[in-house]
N, CA, C and O atoms as CSV, one atom per row, in Angstrom:
chain,resi,resn,atom,element,x,y,z
A,1,MET,N,N,145.416,141.684,79.281
A,1,MET,CA,C,145.671,140.755,80.453
A,1,MET,C,C,144.362,140.622,81.270
A,1,MET,O,O,143.955,139.551,81.720
A,2,ALA,N,N,143.703,141.895,81.425
A,2,ALA,CA,C,142.425,141.893,82.275
A,2,ALA,C,C,141.416,141.033,81.608
A,2,ALA,O,O,140.651,140.366,82.304
A,3,LEU,N,N,141.348,140.993,80.171
A,3,LEU,CA,C,140.259,140.196,79.519
A,3,LEU,C,C,140.710,138.738,79.756
A,3,LEU,O,O,139.787,137.965,80.012
A,4,SER,N,N,141.904,138.235,79.720
A,4,SER,CA,C,142.230,136.865,79.819
A,4,SER,C,C,141.993,136.438,81.277
A,4,SER,O,O,141.580,135.303,81.517
A,5,LEU,N,N,142.241,137.311,82.241
A,5,LEU,CA,C,141.823,137.008,83.653
A,5,LEU,C,C,140.328,136.849,83.828
A,5,LEU,O,O,139.841,136.003,84.578
A,6,PHE,N,N,139.609,137.716,83.089
A,6,PHE,CA,C,138.167,137.564,83.260
A,6,PHE,C,C,137.682,136.280,82.578
A,6,PHE,O,O,136.733,135.640,83.031
A,7,THR,N,N,138.344,135.924,81.498
A,7,THR,CA,C,137.935,134.647,80.843
A,7,THR,C,C,138.335,133.457,81.765
A,7,THR,O,O,137.547,132.514,81.834
A,8,VAL,N,N,139.346,133.425,82.389
A,8,VAL,CA,C,139.729,132.449,83.233
A,8,VAL,C,C,138.725,132.445,84.421
A,8,VAL,O,O,138.340,131.358,84.851
A,9,GLY,N,N,138.325,133.495,84.920
A,9,GLY,CA,C,137.360,133.562,86.078
A,9,GLY,C,C,136.129,132.966,85.506
A,9,GLY,O,O,135.547,132.093,86.150
A,10,GLN,N,N,135.647,133.383,84.276
A,10,GLN,CA,C,134.440,132.654,83.850
A,10,GLN,C,C,134.512,131.239,83.745
A,10,GLN,O,O,133.553,130.574,84.137
A,11,LEU,N,N,135.625,130.630,83.219
A,11,LEU,CA,C,135.828,129.213,83.251
A,11,LEU,C,C,135.787,128.597,84.505
A,11,LEU,O,O,135.159,127.549,84.655
A,12,ILE,N,N,136.445,129.188,85.506
A,12,ILE,CA,C,136.428,128.637,86.786
A,12,ILE,C,C,135.027,128.542,87.328
A,12,ILE,O,O,134.614,127.517,87.869
A,13,PHE,N,N,134.302,129.633,87.173
A,13,PHE,CA,C,132.912,129.751,87.631
A,13,PHE,C,C,132.079,128.686,87.017
A,13,PHE,O,O,131.259,128.045,87.674
A,14,LEU,N,N,132.303,128.499,85.718
A,14,LEU,CA,C,131.475,127.498,84.880
A,14,LEU,C,C,131.772,126.110,85.447
A,14,LEU,O,O,130.855,125.357,85.774
A,15,PHE,N,N,133.022,125.788,85.558
A,15,PHE,CA,C,133.299,124.377,86.105
A,15,PHE,C,C,132.872,124.236,87.592
A,15,PHE,O,O,132.529,123.152,88.064
A,16,TRP,N,N,132.910,125.322,88.260
A,16,TRP,CA,C,132.464,125.168,89.761
A,16,TRP,C,C,131.014,124.956,89.746
A,16,TRP,O,O,130.563,124.086,90.492
A,17,THR,N,N,130.168,125.678,88.948
A,17,THR,CA,C,128.771,125.438,88.945
A,17,THR,C,C,128.458,124.013,88.477
A,17,THR,O,O,127.565,123.335,88.986
A,18,MET,N,N,129.242,123.601,87.482
A,18,MET,CA,C,128.839,122.168,86.869
A,18,MET,C,C,129.187,121.222,88.075
A,18,MET,O,O,128.430,120.271,88.271
A,19,ARG,N,N,130.204,121.393,88.848
A,19,ARG,CA,C,130.499,120.405,89.830
A,19,ARG,C,C,129.407,120.403,90.868
A,19,ARG,O,O,129.013,119.332,91.331
A,20,ILE,N,N,128.883,121.598,91.266
A,20,ILE,CA,C,127.845,121.639,92.206
A,20,ILE,C,C,126.561,121.083,91.622
A,20,ILE,O,O,125.824,120.472,92.396
A,21,THR,N,N,126.235,121.203,90.471
A,21,THR,CA,C,125.032,120.580,89.778
A,21,THR,C,C,125.216,119.081,89.844
A,21,THR,O,O,124.260,118.384,90.183
A,22,GLU,N,N,126.410,118.528,89.533
A,22,GLU,CA,C,126.570,117.084,89.516
A,22,GLU,C,C,126.517,116.516,90.905
A,22,GLU,O,O,126.142,115.361,91.106
A,23,ALA,N,N,126.906,117.357,91.892
A,23,ALA,CA,C,126.841,116.721,93.339
A,23,ALA,C,C,125.531,116.770,93.808
A,23,ALA,O,O,125.160,115.893,94.589
A,24,SER,N,N,124.757,117.670,93.452
A,24,SER,CA,C,123.321,117.744,93.932
A,24,SER,C,C,122.424,118.071,92.863
A,24,SER,O,O,122.022,119.215,92.648
A,25,PRO,N,N,122.064,116.893,92.086
A,25,PRO,CA,C,121.236,117.129,90.782
A,25,PRO,C,C,119.814,117.427,91.178
A,25,PRO,O,O,119.377,117.151,92.295
A,26,ASP,N,N,119.117,117.990,90.243
A,26,ASP,CA,C,117.729,118.384,90.437
A,26,ASP,C,C,116.862,117.287,90.959
A,26,ASP,O,O,116.884,116.171,90.438
A,27,PRO,N,N,116.057,117.593,92.033
A,27,PRO,CA,C,115.261,116.359,92.642
A,27,PRO,C,C,114.254,115.871,91.569
A,27,PRO,O,O,113.921,114.686,91.558
A,28,ALA,N,N,113.749,116.774,90.643
A,28,ALA,CA,C,112.742,116.313,89.654
A,28,ALA,C,C,113.475,115.340,88.705
A,28,ALA,O,O,112.878,114.394,88.192
A,29,ALA,N,N,114.812,115.600,88.478
A,29,ALA,CA,C,115.489,114.586,87.519
A,29,ALA,C,C,115.675,113.284,88.227
A,29,ALA,O,O,115.631,112.224,87.603
A,30,LYS,N,N,115.897,113.342,89.610
A,30,LYS,CA,C,116.006,112.053,90.224
A,30,LYS,C,C,114.653,111.419,90.237
A,30,LYS,O,O,114.606,110.198,90.086
A,31,ALA,N,N,113.605,112.058,90.389
A,31,ALA,CA,C,112.265,111.420,90.561
A,31,ALA,C,C,111.823,110.876,89.228
A,31,ALA,O,O,110.932,110.027,89.221
A,32,ALA,N,N,112.382,111.299,88.064
A,32,ALA,CA,C,111.876,110.763,86.733
A,32,ALA,C,C,112.041,109.378,86.637
A,32,ALA,O,O,111.049,108.697,86.373
A,33,PRO,N,N,113.266,108.783,86.829
A,33,PRO,CA,C,113.426,107.346,86.633
A,33,PRO,C,C,112.451,106.486,87.679
A,33,PRO,O,O,111.922,105.429,87.334
A,34,ALA,N,N,112.308,106.988,88.806
A,34,ALA,CA,C,111.327,106.282,89.857
A,34,ALA,C,C,109.919,106.375,89.377
A,34,ALA,O,O,109.157,105.437,89.612
A,35,ALA,N,N,109.477,107.503,88.676
A,35,ALA,CA,C,108.125,107.621,88.113
A,35,ALA,C,C,108.049,106.641,86.933
A,35,ALA,O,O,107.043,105.948,86.783
A,36,ALA,N,N,109.086,106.571,86.099
A,36,ALA,CA,C,109.026,105.618,84.899
A,36,ALA,C,C,108.956,104.088,85.360
A,36,ALA,O,O,108.361,103.223,84.717
A,37,ALA,N,N,109.616,103.875,86.515
A,37,ALA,CA,C,109.609,102.510,87.040
A,37,ALA,C,C,108.266,102.088,87.595
A,37,ALA,O,O,107.879,100.920,87.571
A,38,ALA,N,N,107.568,103.111,88.103
A,38,ALA,CA,C,106.313,102.755,88.765
A,38,ALA,C,C,105.260,103.806,88.237
A,38,ALA,O,O,104.961,104.795,88.906
A,39,PRO,N,N,104.717,103.535,87.002
A,39,PRO,CA,C,103.705,104.540,86.435
A,39,PRO,C,C,102.466,104.536,87.167
A,39,PRO,O,O,101.832,105.590,87.227
A,40,ALA,N,N,101.997,103.419,87.775
A,40,ALA,CA,C,100.784,103.565,88.558
A,40,ALA,C,C,100.869,104.517,89.688
A,40,ALA,O,O,99.925,105.240,90.006
A,41,ALA,N,N,102.171,104.506,90.372
A,41,ALA,CA,C,102.343,105.405,91.404
A,41,ALA,C,C,102.321,106.868,90.973
A,41,ALA,O,O,101.845,107.728,91.714
A,42,ALA,N,N,102.803,107.134,89.853
A,42,ALA,CA,C,102.878,108.558,89.309
A,42,ALA,C,C,101.519,109.014,88.943
A,42,ALA,O,O,101.217,110.179,89.200
A,43,ALA,N,N,100.701,108.262,88.396
A,43,ALA,CA,C,99.330,108.806,87.952
A,43,ALA,C,C,98.459,108.874,89.209
A,43,ALA,O,O,98.478,108.042,90.116
A,44,PRO,N,N,97.683,109.987,89.149
A,44,PRO,CA,C,96.644,110.098,90.242
A,44,PRO,C,C,95.639,109.011,90.170
A,44,PRO,O,O,95.151,108.638,89.104
A,45,ASP,N,N,95.319,108.475,91.412
A,45,ASP,CA,C,94.242,107.441,91.443
A,45,ASP,C,C,92.868,107.841,91.326
A,45,ASP,O,O,92.016,107.114,90.816
A,46,THR,N,N,92.622,109.063,91.819
A,46,THR,CA,C,91.184,109.485,91.999
A,46,THR,C,C,91.235,110.914,91.490
A,46,THR,O,O,92.306,111.496,91.316
A,47,ALA,N,N,89.927,111.523,91.231
A,47,ALA,CA,C,89.766,112.793,90.963
A,47,ALA,C,C,90.287,113.692,92.016
A,47,ALA,O,O,90.856,114.738,91.703
A,48,SER,N,N,90.113,113.317,93.321
A,48,SER,CA,C,90.514,114.232,94.499
A,48,SER,C,C,92.124,114.306,94.402
A,48,SER,O,O,92.712,115.362,94.632
A,49,ASP,N,N,92.759,113.191,94.067
A,49,ASP,CA,C,94.228,113.308,93.892
A,49,ASP,C,C,94.694,114.240,92.837
A,49,ASP,O,O,95.688,114.950,92.989
A,50,ALA,N,N,93.935,114.228,91.724
A,50,ALA,CA,C,94.178,115.203,90.676
A,50,ALA,C,C,93.965,116.582,91.015
A,50,ALA,O,O,94.732,117.460,90.617
A,51,ALA,N,N,92.862,116.838,91.801
A,51,ALA,CA,C,92.499,118.107,92.324
A,51,ALA,C,C,93.465,118.633,93.307
A,51,ALA,O,O,93.747,119.831,93.298
A,52,ALA,N,N,94.022,117.766,94.206
A,52,ALA,CA,C,95.079,118.214,95.159
A,52,ALA,C,C,96.287,118.570,94.458
A,52,ALA,O,O,96.974,119.530,94.807
A,53,ALA,N,N,96.610,117.706,93.325
A,53,ALA,CA,C,97.866,118.030,92.655
A,53,ALA,C,C,97.785,119.331,91.887
A,53,ALA,O,O,98.777,120.057,91.816
A,54,ALA,N,N,96.563,119.673,91.271
A,54,ALA,CA,C,96.347,120.929,90.640
A,54,ALA,C,C,96.375,122.128,91.574
A,54,ALA,O,O,96.863,123.198,91.210
A,55,ALA,N,N,95.847,121.942,92.784
A,55,ALA,CA,C,95.900,122.920,93.873
A,55,ALA,C,C,97.334,123.258,94.270
A,55,ALA,O,O,97.731,124.418,94.388
A,56,LEU,N,N,98.133,122.108,94.482
A,56,LEU,CA,C,99.505,122.379,94.787
A,56,LEU,C,C,100.293,123.009,93.706
A,56,LEU,O,O,101.230,123.757,93.987
A,57,THR,N,N,99.960,122.744,92.475
A,57,THR,CA,C,100.639,123.364,91.353
A,57,THR,C,C,100.278,124.941,91.249
A,57,THR,O,O,101.105,125.820,91.003
A,58,ALA,N,N,99.096,125.113,91.447
A,58,ALA,CA,C,98.611,126.626,91.461
A,58,ALA,C,C,99.326,127.317,92.591
A,58,ALA,O,O,99.896,128.395,92.419
A,59,ALA,N,N,99.290,126.625,93.872
A,59,ALA,CA,C,100.037,127.357,94.932
A,59,ALA,C,C,101.526,127.618,94.625
A,59,ALA,O,O,102.054,128.695,94.900
A,60,ASN,N,N,102.134,126.673,94.089
A,60,ASN,CA,C,103.566,126.780,93.736
A,60,ASN,C,C,103.676,127.977,92.732
A,60,ASN,O,O,104.525,128.846,92.931
A,61,ALA,N,N,102.844,128.034,91.672
A,61,ALA,CA,C,102.905,129.024,90.654
A,61,ALA,C,C,102.651,130.398,91.260
A,61,ALA,O,O,103.334,131.357,90.900
A,62,ALA,N,N,101.662,130.523,92.196
A,62,ALA,CA,C,101.443,131.759,92.890
A,62,ALA,C,C,102.660,132.196,93.627
A,62,ALA,O,O,103.099,133.342,93.528
A,63,ALA,N,N,103.250,131.188,94.437
A,63,ALA,CA,C,104.462,131.652,95.165
A,63,ALA,C,C,105.656,132.059,94.222
A,63,ALA,O,O,106.434,132.960,94.534
A,64,ALA,N,N,105.745,131.425,93.184
A,64,ALA,CA,C,106.854,131.827,92.273
A,64,ALA,C,C,106.600,133.185,91.664
A,64,ALA,O,O,107.516,133.992,91.509
A,65,ALA,N,N,105.213,133.460,91.283
A,65,ALA,CA,C,104.965,134.779,90.808
A,65,ALA,C,C,105.173,135.843,91.876
A,65,ALA,O,O,105.653,136.934,91.569
A,66,LYS,N,N,104.836,135.559,93.072
A,66,LYS,CA,C,105.077,136.526,94.176
A,66,LYS,C,C,106.652,136.837,94.381
A,66,LYS,O,O,107.098,137.967,94.581
A,67,LEU,N,N,107.348,135.771,94.309
A,67,LEU,CA,C,108.789,135.896,94.507
A,67,LEU,C,C,109.382,136.669,93.283
A,67,LEU,O,O,110.291,137.462,93.530
A,68,THR,N,N,108.990,136.532,92.071
A,68,THR,CA,C,109.414,137.275,90.929
A,68,THR,C,C,109.035,138.743,91.054
A,68,THR,O,O,109.845,139.642,90.827
A,69,ALA,N,N,107.754,138.958,91.428
A,69,ALA,CA,C,107.300,140.354,91.597
A,69,ALA,C,C,108.062,141.119,92.828
A,69,ALA,O,O,108.304,142.325,92.770
A,70,ASP,N,N,108.357,140.436,93.765
A,70,ASP,CA,C,109.195,140.986,95.000
A,70,ASP,C,C,110.594,141.291,94.472
A,70,ASP,O,O,111.153,142.358,94.727
A,71,ASN,N,N,111.169,140.291,93.702
A,71,ASN,CA,C,112.529,140.583,93.134
A,71,ASN,C,C,112.576,141.797,92.183
A,71,ASN,O,O,113.485,142.628,92.194
A,72,ALA,N,N,111.469,141.819,91.326
A,72,ALA,CA,C,111.422,143.013,90.451
A,72,ALA,C,C,111.162,144.277,91.165
A,72,ALA,O,O,111.599,145.323,90.684
A,73,ALA,N,N,110.532,144.282,92.199
A,73,ALA,CA,C,110.255,145.549,92.912
A,73,ALA,C,C,111.501,145.910,93.693
A,73,ALA,O,O,111.780,147.090,93.906
A,74,ALA,N,N,112.229,144.945,94.107
A,74,ALA,CA,C,113.468,145.262,94.903
A,74,ALA,C,C,114.578,145.814,93.899
A,74,ALA,O,O,115.406,146.657,94.245
A,75,ALA,N,N,114.518,145.268,92.645
A,75,ALA,CA,C,115.514,145.710,91.668
A,75,ALA,C,C,115.129,147.146,91.168
A,75,ALA,O,O,115.960,148.013,90.897
A,76,ALA,N,N,113.826,147.287,91.082
A,76,ALA,CA,C,113.455,148.728,90.705
A,76,ALA,C,C,113.829,149.716,91.755
A,76,ALA,O,O,114.362,150.783,91.450
A,77,ALA,N,N,113.576,149.401,92.929
A,77,ALA,CA,C,113.920,150.251,94.136
A,77,ALA,C,C,115.492,150.557,94.147
A,77,ALA,O,O,115.922,151.683,94.396
A,78,ALA,N,N,116.218,149.587,93.890
A,78,ALA,CA,C,117.693,149.659,93.949
A,78,ALA,C,C,118.123,150.591,92.737
A,78,ALA,O,O,119.044,151.401,92.844
A,79,THR,N,N,117.412,150.417,91.620
A,79,THR,CA,C,117.834,151.207,90.469
A,79,THR,C,C,117.456,152.662,90.698
A,79,THR,O,O,118.225,153.572,90.388
A,80,ALA,N,N,116.213,152.880,91.267
A,80,ALA,CA,C,115.747,154.362,91.628
A,80,ALA,C,C,116.649,154.898,92.524
A,80,ALA,O,O,116.921,156.094,92.413
A,81,ARG,N,N,117.244,154.133,93.527
A,81,ARG,CA,C,118.117,154.731,94.436
A,81,ARG,C,C,119.483,155.312,93.854
A,81,ARG,O,O,120.060,156.332,94.230
A,82,GLY,N,N,119.882,154.383,92.801
A,82,GLY,CA,C,121.014,154.835,92.125
A,82,GLY,C,C,122.210,154.199,92.764
A,82,GLY,O,O,123.340,154.443,92.341
């Protein structure tokens, strides 16, 4: 009985997350058709635009790496505490 309730819970969670994903799709997925419709707007016009995009990408990657490291440290601390 417990296994079947667990399975039902998993299915409810699955459909709930699917509904949330459909209600608020990924912004990058929404931007893809717009970029395909206007390829000139999607491509950088100058070298400075490309450099700014590269700097933004690097900053985002650094922020993601810091967040991952912070989460790993928090998980390690929680594990050490028991």
